[in-house]
N, C-alpha and C positions, 0 to 999 in steps of 0.2 A: 504494500500500500504506500503510494508516493504522493499523490495529488488529492487535496481535499477542497471541497467547495462549501463555503458557509453562506447560507441564505437567510437573511433576517432584515426586517425593515428598521430595526434598532441598531444604530451605528455602534452604541456602547456594547450591545450583546455580540455584535460581529467582532469587535476588537477583543473582547474577553475570550471568545471561542478561538479566534485566530491565534492569539498569544499562546494558548494552551497547545494547540496543534503544532505550531512551529517549535515549541519547546520539545515536542516529541518527534522532531525531525521530519515533519510533513510539510510539503509545499502547499500554500494556501491561496485560494482565489475567493474574493468576496463578491456577493451580489445583494442589492438592497430590495429586490423583488423577484417574484417568480418569473416574470417576463424577462428580466435581465439575466436570470440564471439560465433560462432556456437558450438565449442567444449565446451565452458562454459555452453551453454544452454542445452547440452545433459545431464548434471549432476545437473544443478540447474534451477529453474524456476523463472526468474525475473518478478516482477510485472510491472516494468516500464523499457522501453528501450529507451535510447537517443542515436541515431546513426547519425553520419555525413553521408551525401550523397556521397560526392566525396572522395574516398579512393583508394589507389593502390590495385590491385588484385580484390577481391570481394568488389564491392561498396555497399553503404547503401541500394540501391534499391534491389539488388540481395539478400543481407542479410535478408532484410525484407520478401522477398518471401520465403526463406528457413525457416525463423523463423516461419512464418504462417503455413508452411507445417509440422512442428514438432508436435508430440502428446504431449499434456499438460493436466494437471488436471484442470487448470483454465486459464482464459484469461490473456494475457499480453498486456499492453497498449504501443503502439509504436509511438514515436515522431521522425520524420526525421529533422535533422538540415541541412539547405541548404541556399545557396545564390541565388538559383533559385526562381524566383517569377512568372514566366509565368504560365498561366492557364493550358496549355497542360502538363507541367512538374508536376504540382500539381496533375493533373488527373492520370498521370503515377504512382505517389507515392501512391495515393488512391487505384488504381487497384492492386498494389503490396501488399497492406494490411496495409499501414500506417494509424494511427488514427488521427494524427495531424502533423503540421509543425511549425518550428520556423526558422526565418531568422537570419543568423549570421551577425554580432556579437549578441549573445543572451542577451536580457534584463532580469535581475534577476526577476523583478516583473512579467513580462509576463510569464517567465518560471514557476514561482510558481503558477500563475493563471491556466496555462495549466495543470500542475501536479494535482492541486486541482480538476479541471474538470475531469481529467482522473481517479482520486480517486473515484469520485462519480459514474462514469461509472463502475469501477471495483466492487464497493460496491453493486451496483444494480445487476451486473452480478453474483456475488457470492451469493447474496440473492436468485436470480432466480435459480441458480444451486442447492442451498440447498433445495429450494422448489421442484425442479424437482426430486431431490434425494428422498425426502419424498414421492412425488407422485409415483415414480418408485417402492419404497419399499412397499408402500401401495397397488399398483396395483399387485405387486408380491404376497403379502399376500392374496389379494382378488382372484388372479388366483389360488393360492393353495387351498383356501376355495371352489372356484367354481369347481375345478377339483374333490375335495372330494365330493361335493354335486352332481356333474354330475355322478360320479361313483355310488353313492348311488341311484340316480334316475334311472340309467340304470339297477341296480339290482332290484329296485322296479318295473320297467317295466317287468322284467322277472317274478317276483312274481305275478304281475297282470295278465300277460299272462297265468300263471298257473291256474288262476281262470276259464279260458275257455280252458280246456285241449284238447277238440276236437271241431273242427269247422263244422264237418259234421257227422251225425249219422242217420242210418236207423232204423225205427221202423216197422218191417214187410215190407209192401209195401211202406209205407210213409217214408219221409226223412225230416230232419231239417238241415238247413245250417245257419251258423253264420258269421257275419262280425263285426269286432271291429277295429276302426281306431282312436286312441287318437290324439288330436291336439298337445300334448306335450309328454314328456317322459311317463307320466302316465295320466290317464283321469278319468272321472266320469261316463262313460257309462259302462253298463254291460249287456251281453246277455247270455242266458244259456238254458239248456233243461235237462229233467230228466224223467224217466219212471220206473214203477215197473214191466212192462211186455210189450209185443208187441201189446196189445189191447188198451192201453191208453198212452198218453204222455202229459207232461206239458212243455211249453216253454215261455220265457219272454224277454222283453226289458225294461231296467231300465236306467234312466238318473238322476244322482245326481246333485243337484244345484251347480253351480260354476265349477271351473276347478282345476287341479293340485293335490297336495299331499293330502289336506284335503278331497277332493272329492274321491280320490283313496282309502283313508282309509275307507271311508264310503262304497264304493263298495265292499271292502274286507269283511267288516262286514256283508253286505247284502248277499254276496255270501255264507257265512257260514249258514245263515238262509235258503237258497235254495240249499243246498249242494246236488249234484247229486250222489256223491260217498257214502254218509252215510245217507240213508233214515231216520234213527231214529232221525237225527239232522235236517231234513228238515221239516219246519213248514207247508209245503204244503201237506205233506203226513201223513197218519195215519196207524199204525199197527193194523190189524184186529185180531180177536181171533184165526184164523187159521194161523197166522204169515205172511199172505200176506199183501200187502200195498194197500191202496186206496187213492184217492185225496180228500182233503178238497175242498169245493166250492171256486172258485176264490175270491168271495167277502169276505169270511171269512179270507182267506189268507191275503188280503189287509188290513183288519181290525186288524188282529193280528200284522202284520208288523208295522202298524201305531201306535198301542199301545206301541210296544217295542221301537220305535224310540222316541216317545214323553215321555217315562219314563226316558230318560237320560237328566238330567239337564245340561245346558251349550252347548248342541249340537244344532247348529242353522241350519245345513244342512237338507234338505228334498229331496225327490226324486219323479219323475213321473214314472209310471209303467204301462205296458200293460202285463198282465199275462193271458195266455189261457190254457185251458185243453181240449184235443180233445179225443173223443171216436172213436177209429180207426175202430170199428166194424160198426158204424152207420154214421160216418162223422159229428157228432154233435160237434161243438166247442163252449164252454162256456168261456167267458172271462170277466175280469174287467179292466176298463180304469181309471187310477188314474192320471189325469192331463197330460197324455201322448198323443201324436198325434194319430189320428184315424187310425186304421189298414187299409191296402188296400187289398181288396179281388179281386183277379184276376181270373175270371171265365175261364173255358176251352174254351168257345166260343169267348174269346177275350175281353169281356166286363169287366169293372172294377167299383168298388164302395168303398167309404169310409164307414166304419161301426163303431158302438160304440155309447155310450151315454155320454161320458165325465166322470168327477169326480174330486174330490179334491186330490191334491198330497199327498203322504204318508209322514207322519212326520211333516206336516205343522200345522195341527189343531188336538187336541185330541178329542176323542169321536166321530169320524166321521164314518158313515156307508156308504157302497159302494153298487152300483147297478150292478147286473150281466147282461151281454148281451149274446145273443146266435145267432149262424148262422149255417145253414146246408151246409156242403161242399159236392160237387158232384165230381165224378171222373174227374181228370184233373185240379181241382182248386188248386190255390196257395194262401196262406195267408201271407202277409208281415207285420211284426212289425218293427218299425224303431224309432230312436230318432230324436229330432228336429234339429240335425245337418244337416239332409238332407233338409227339407223344408226351414230352416232359413239360408241356405248357400248363401252368397253374390255372385251373378253371374257377368259375364263381361259386362252385359247390365245395371249394376248399381242397379238391383233389386234382391230380394231374390227369390230363386227357388219356394217357396210356394207350397201349396198342389196340385194345378193344374199342376205345373211344375214337381212335383214328379210323378204324374199320367202319364204324357207324357214321362218322363224318363223311367218309368217302362214299358210302352207300346212299346217304341221304342228300348229298349234293347233286343237283340236277346235272346231267351230262347231255348236251344237245349237239354233239358233234364237234365241239371246240375244246381241245385240251387246255388251251390258254385260259379260256373263260372258266373252265372247270377248276383249275388251280387257284385262280383269283377268288372264285366263290368259296372254295374250301378255306382259304386264308381269312376272308372277311367273316365267315361263319365262326371260325376259331376266335378271331379278334373280338367279336361281339359278346362272346361268352367267357372271356378271360376274367380272372379275378380282378385285374386292373385293366379295363378295356383300353386298347390302343397302346399299352406300354409293354413291349416285348422284353422278357428277361433273358432271352437267348435268340440267336439268329434263327430264322425259319427259311428253309429252302426245299425245293422239290424239283424233280424231273419226271415227266410223264411221256411214255411211249404209247402211241395209238397205232395198233396193227390191224388195218382193215382186211388185209389178206396178203398173200405172197406177191412179190414183184415178179414180173415176167422175166424169164431167163433169155 
């Protein structure tokens, strides 16, 4: 507390009060009226105000109200000097913004004690203001960093979306549709498809462990291994002597991918995968299931069954061999690959959707000849019945093969 303002229409009272305050090492400004005091406060910010209540023109009560209404960088401690001792008058002063009262004639010891108490309050207020300034500056810095990260993540999402350049593609009569819904800006799920010709196709569903940026980086890396645009870089395909491409067996692809991920020291992420190769001339689908949910086969007659024999996730243990499964597709069948974001989704009944819930969801979702619409409808039905609608706790993805019948040889 450094600067004090004494407001009193009595010159003698101002002189007495000012003498005491200067004796206590305070700088003092005097004002003979409330109006004069307001003008002083427009250019200076007193730490302490001692104002008489009863003054001609603007009284101390009105001055206190206007003082509190002024914009200040710091708090000013306000003491009203009065001969009024009634409780209702004191209440009026507190309502106007006064911090304390002194009864005239003022006792010097009591005045000093009140000023000391006010000084403690001002000290705490300024310490709090300083801490608030530090917090505000820190929050502003964090907001700037967040905005930069958010911008980068939005760009990362665009890059990740480019890993799935097309969500629907026809392979002769057959068609593959893809669904990818990250729970954040970026995710750890990946779906894709590729084919050297209209007689065979490969499609997959992958789920990298964890969420966020690290998982997204892993999906980008795996997408490079299963590149649909550059067959020579795709580990699932082999160039033959006649320059055509053929598929490696799914279990070989899983083993190769497992060896590559395990060869990188320091990489703790692993992934589950369902990769299938379909001969579109015969309807024979061969697939490998590496820690991924069992694919759902939806027959043309309306029956459904989960198929597959399980397996160890890719990148978790080195030297693992994988087992291939096979299923015969008939005209009108559909094969659904999906990540665990579907069956492990928390529903509004407090339980997970689970495998049986997924089966029911697939059976009750209308299919009108469009695999893409079917997947979107499945997802929105799921989202509407989640425990926290619209808030995914995990990435959700799926790949659907529609097999109307064999392609002509």
